[in-house]
N, C-alpha and C positions, 0 to 999 in steps of 0.2 A: 843427547841432552840429559841433564840431570834432573831428577825429581826434587822439588823444593825441600821435602823432608830429608832427603839424602844430602842435598847441598848444605843444609844448615848443620847436619851432624858432621859432615866432612869439614866444614869451616871451623867448627868448635875446637877441633884438634889442632888447628893451625894458629900461628901467631896472628895477632890483630892486624898487623900491616899486610900480611899475606891474605887474610880474609878480606880486607878492604880492597886490595888490588884485584883479587878474584872477583869480587862483587862489581867493581868498576869495569872489568873486562866483560862480564856478563851483561851489564847495563849497556855498554858500548856496542856489543854484538846485537842486542835487542834493538837498540837505537838504529843501527845500520839496516836491520831488517825492516823496521817501521819506516825509515827514510826511503828505502827502495820501494816499499808498498805505496807510500804517499806519492813518490815520483811517478810510478806507473799509473796510479789513479789520476794524478794531475794531467798526465798526457791524454788519458781518456776523456777528461773533462775540458779539454781545450775547445774553444769555439770551432776551430777547423775540424777537429775529430767529431764533435757532435753534429756539425753541419754535414760532414761526409756520411755519418751513420744515418742521418735523417734522409739524405738524398738516396742512399741505398735502399732504405725502407720504402721511400716514395716510389722509386723505380720498380721495386718488387710489387707494390700495391697496384701500380698502373699496369704492369704486365699481367697480373692476375685478373684485373678488371677487363683488360683487352681480351684475354682468353675467354672469360665468361661471356662477354658481349658477342664475341665472334661465334661461340657455340650457339648462343640464342639466335643470332641472325641466320646461321646455317640451318637450324631447325625450322625457323619461321619460313625461310626461303623454300625449303623442301615441302613444307605443308602448302605454301602458296602454289608451288609448281603442281602438286597433286590436285589441289582444288581447281586450278586453271585447266589442267588436263581433263578432269572430270566434267567441268563446265563446258569445255569445248566439245567433248564427246556427247554430252546431253543435247547441246545445240545442234550438232550434226545429226543426231538421232531425230530431232524434231524437223530439221530440214528434209531429211530422207522421208520422213512420214508425210510431209507436205508434197514432196515429189511423187510419192506413190499415189497420192490422191489430190491431183492438182485441181480437180473440179470443186472440191470442197473449198479450197483457197479462193478460187475464182468466184464461187458462190458468196463467200463472205465479203469479197470486194464489191460484187454486184449489189448485195444487200446494203452495204454501207452507202454506196452511191444512190441507191433508190431511197434510202432513209433520208439522206440529205435533200434529194429532190422533192420528197414529200413535205419537207419543212418550208419550202418556198411557197409563198401565198399565190393563189390562183386568181386571175382577173375574171370579171363577169363574162366577157366575150369567150374566154377559154372555157369557162364553166358551161355556157350554153352549147358551145360547139363540141365539147368533149364529154358531155354528161353520160350518154349511153356507152360509148367506148371506154370511158373512164370506169364505169361500174364493172364492166366485164374484166377490164385490166386489173382493177382493184381486187376482184375475187381471185383472179389468177395469181396476182402478186401476194395476196394473203397466204395462199397455199405455198408459194415459193418461199415466202418469208418464214413460214412454219418449218418447212424443210431446211431452209438455211439456218434457222435458229438451232435446230437439232444438230446440224453439222458443226456450227460454230461452237455449240456447247461441248461437243466431243473434242474439237480442237482445243478449246479452252481447258478442258480437263487434262488433255495431254500436256499442254504447256504448264499448267499448275503442278502436275505431277513432276515434270522435269525441274521446275523451280523449287519445289519442295526437296527433291533429291539434292540439288545444288546447295540449298540452304543447309541441309543436314550435313553434307560433306564439309562445308565451310565451318559449321558449328563444331563438328568433330575436330577439325584442324585447330580451332581456337581453344577448345577444351584441353587439348594435350600440350599446349604451350605453357 
């Protein structure tokens, strides 16, 4: 390609007709290049091409979104599996604890039944017939209730500790997501 200053100096030494013909050829060559560029641009701007490009971009975006969601789901599932396992282990631990000390569990059940029984109102005839034995039984029951309360408190503490552990595990799982 010629530099404009060279082209004009080269043209000056030529006859006018030759200069005009040369300029026309240069213009025609530039016009052909511009026409080809416009044709290529026009093909890119057809509705079909734009639609195809948009579909390709949408497919790529959907694929990326699916991958991201899939990764998140896998991480959450893993954390839930770990939390489930830890919860199951904590529950098994408490069951084993209750199996090692079944009397404590029976005591809690007995106390609950006794407490419910004490809530039922007593009739006059029952009161007269059972006044003395009732007093003795009440004293014995109060001692048993105190012992049962202590046992229940220990069991409750164990259950609370296990629940706290489970809660911490679940919170750790949710913090890392």
